[in-house]
Steps between C-alpha positions, in 0.01 A plus 500: 500500500256421780271769641656456844845572353367811323356625830835448670689686226254791510532510880879510481506769230250707697695466824827595330343802329323621812809461717709690245244778473470542876877517536541741208227725642676507835200347677711471815381776734408314817368157586173534310684577176764232549246228581395425138868478402560257787188295417613463141851401615344235725293384202821450300651300786194276532479451124868400496433256785208354307711479184765301684285287730164453326347399833156574647660714773646736241163532324328571832763766566432645154130516580580677826721756329237556231243562774738755654541666158121520475472664840794728419332611177176581679687695769697678226179607326373643826829675584527660156138616516532631857819687411324668209201591719733659755685694230175615336364621836821689572507668160126580495329476840160573345500171308255240617277220378535393139744782418737378772459140385573599140804707603630205702463259209689730266760618751877476491509147646377247242207352690465189288872421470498261798236304310785333314588325828145369514521376141833328562367333813198369311730361229704323767190363667365383164832324440465306824129422458453122485870460443599135445770524767230574758269217393674253728563257219869470429539341162845356448461552126433875527743714309598850614301655213181326616512665841610842381 
């Protein structure tokens, strides 16, 4: 099995698992919480398009969605951290400096959980890196497994 195919399988498994976890956790309270669910759903749609079309446009769309997942993961890290800082300040107004930072990192919201979105986006971007479909050379003899 080619490395590119392994990356795609890992990406799909990660997206399925993350989507399921977010839905099972009820990560649906407002637009900020629904956005990773929506981004993953869009990722599935673009991956299906790529699976059916195998065209450069679908790979460019995949890159775009992976970039959005990357941004979403970074925003998620910040939102989880900021939420924990706010909660820590409310529960103990005397906290500050390193103690506040430490309380925020170990708070109720898992600060590093959105990092999985970053990892998935990097897998997707690695999958598209120097992809043969984007090289501009259309070989008539290429089989579907060669461009996976």
